[in-house]
N, C-alpha and C positions, 0 to 999 in steps of 0.2 A: 377416145371416149370423152364426152363432154360432161363437165361437172354442172350440176344444177346450181343456179344462182340462189344465194340466200334470200329468204323471205324478208320483205320490208313490211313490218307490222305496226299497227297503232300502239300507242302506249297502253291502252286498255287490254289489248290482246297480249302484249308483253307481260303485263302484270298477271294476267290469267295463266300464262305459260309458267311464269316463275312460281305462282301459287301451286301449280301442278307439278313442281319439281325441276323445272329448267334451271340451269346454272346462269345466273345473271352476272355479266362481265362488264365492268366499267373501264373503258380505255381512255377516259379523259385524263389530262395532266393533273398532277398534285395541286398546282396553283388553281385550276378550275374547280377542283373538288373543294378546296378551302374557300374560294370566293362564292361558289354557287350552292354548295351542300353536297352531301354524300347520300348514296342509296343504301339503306341498312341491308346487310347481308350480301351485298355485291362483292364479287371477287375483283380486286384491282389488278389490272394487267397492263404492262408496258406494250403498246402496240408494235414496238420494234423488237420485242423479245417474247413472242408468244409461246415459244417452247417452254419457258419457265413455268407457265401455268398449264398449258395444254399437253405437255409431255406426260402428265400423270392422270389425264382425264380420258375416260373411255370414249371412243369415237361414236358410240351410241347415245352419249349424254346429250339431251336437248340443251342448246345454248342460246341465250339472248344477249346481244352485244348492244351497249349504249355508249354514246360519245356525246360531244357537244352538238353534232349534226350528223346527217347521213354521210357527209363527205369524210368524216372520221371513222364511222362505224362500218361503212360498206367495205373498204379495203380489208379490214380485220375479218369481217364475216366471210368475204370471198377467200381470204387466205385459209380460214378454218375449213371451208368447203374443199378447197384444193388439197388440204391435209387429210381429207377423208371423213371429216365430221358430217354426219348424215342429216342432222336436224339443227340448222343454224338460222337464226333470224336476227334482224337488227331493227332498232326503234326509229320509226318515222318521226322526224322532228327532234330527235335526240333527247338529252336530259331536260331541256326546257319544256318540251311537251309532256315528258314523264311527270315532271313536277306540276305542270298546269292541269294534268288529268287527275290530280289529287292522289297520286300514288306516293308511297312512303319516301320521305326525304328527311334527313337530319342535318343539322349544322355540323360541318366537318371540324375537327379540332384544328386550332391555329397551328400553322407551321412554325417550327421553332426548334 
């Protein structure tokens, strides 16, 4: 059985999905979130320990993954599809395009 590839969607489409209840998951590193900003309401997930977050999420939950680029979000989105999640998408252009589209971003607290 072949898994469906996760959708690559525009930041605007991602924002609309999140507004309609999709779980927004940010898999950028802590240093990138501090340097570039955070997305309010996003779940922070370690791309190398997805079970920590997704072990408690229903496979029917719509999920939008954002990283610094599609090279970071694609493997996470593909892993979620492989785990049986049915509605997974990732953001074309990553966080930078999310921010440039005027979607919500806030300064991350300084690491310390």
